[in-house]
C-alpha positions as CSV (number, residue, x, y, z in Angstrom):
1,X,30.4,15.3,27.9
2,X,28.1,13.0,29.7
3,X,24.5,14.2,30.2
4,X,22.6,13.5,33.4
5,X,18.9,12.8,33.4
6,X,18.1,16.3,34.6
7,X,20.2,18.0,31.9
8,X,18.7,15.7,29.3
9,X,15.2,16.6,30.3
10,X,16.1,20.3,30.4
11,X,17.6,20.0,26.9
12,X,14.5,18.2,25.6
13,X,12.2,20.8,27.1
14,X,14.2,23.6,25.5
15,X,14.1,21.9,22.1
16,X,10.4,21.2,22.3
17,X,9.7,24.8,23.3
18,X,11.8,26.2,20.4
19,X,10.1,23.8,18.0
20,X,6.7,24.8,19.3
21,X,7.4,28.6,18.9
22,X,8.8,27.9,15.5
23,X,5.5,26.3,14.5
24,X,3.6,29.2,15.9
25,X,5.8,31.7,14.0
26,X,5.2,29.7,10.8
27,X,1.5,29.8,11.4
28,X,1.5,33.5,12.0
29,X,3.5,34.1,8.8
30,X,1.2,31.8,6.8
31,X,-2.0,33.2,8.2
32,X,-1.0,36.9,8.4
33,X,-3.1,38.0,5.4
34,X,-6.2,36.1,6.3
35,X,-9.5,37.9,6.8
36,X,-10.4,35.9,10.0
37,X,-7.8,37.6,12.2
38,X,-9.7,37.1,15.6
39,X,-10.0,33.4,14.9
40,X,-6.3,33.1,14.1
41,X,-5.4,35.1,17.3
42,X,-7.6,32.8,19.3
43,X,-6.1,29.7,17.8
44,X,-2.5,30.9,18.4
45,X,-3.4,31.9,22.0
46,X,-4.7,28.4,22.7
47,X,-1.6,26.8,21.3
48,X,0.6,29.0,23.5
49,X,-1.7,28.2,26.5
50,X,-1.3,24.4,25.9
51,X,2.5,24.5,26.0
52,X,2.9,24.2,29.8
53,X,0.6,21.2,29.8
54,X,2.8,19.5,27.1
55,X,6.0,20.1,29.1
56,X,4.3,18.9,32.3
57,X,3.1,15.7,30.6
58,X,6.7,15.1,29.3
59,X,8.0,15.6,32.8
60,X,5.5,13.1,34.3
61,X,6.1,10.5,31.7
62,X,9.9,10.8,32.2
63,X,9.5,9.8,35.8
64,X,11.6,10.8,38.8
65,X,15.2,11.9,38.0
66,X,16.7,11.3,41.4
């Protein structure tokens, strides 16, 4: 199976998103019993908020696909 540039970028975006949410899930599991819960929730929300910027930056650096 030969991958085109668009499908390669889509696959890379999916893998980055899965890895990112795996990291967030690990942090939630590790910090679940901490006493600073509002701080942890804020940190996780900022991580999730940054994800679209990361994917956009990857798209811009990959250049045009057509």
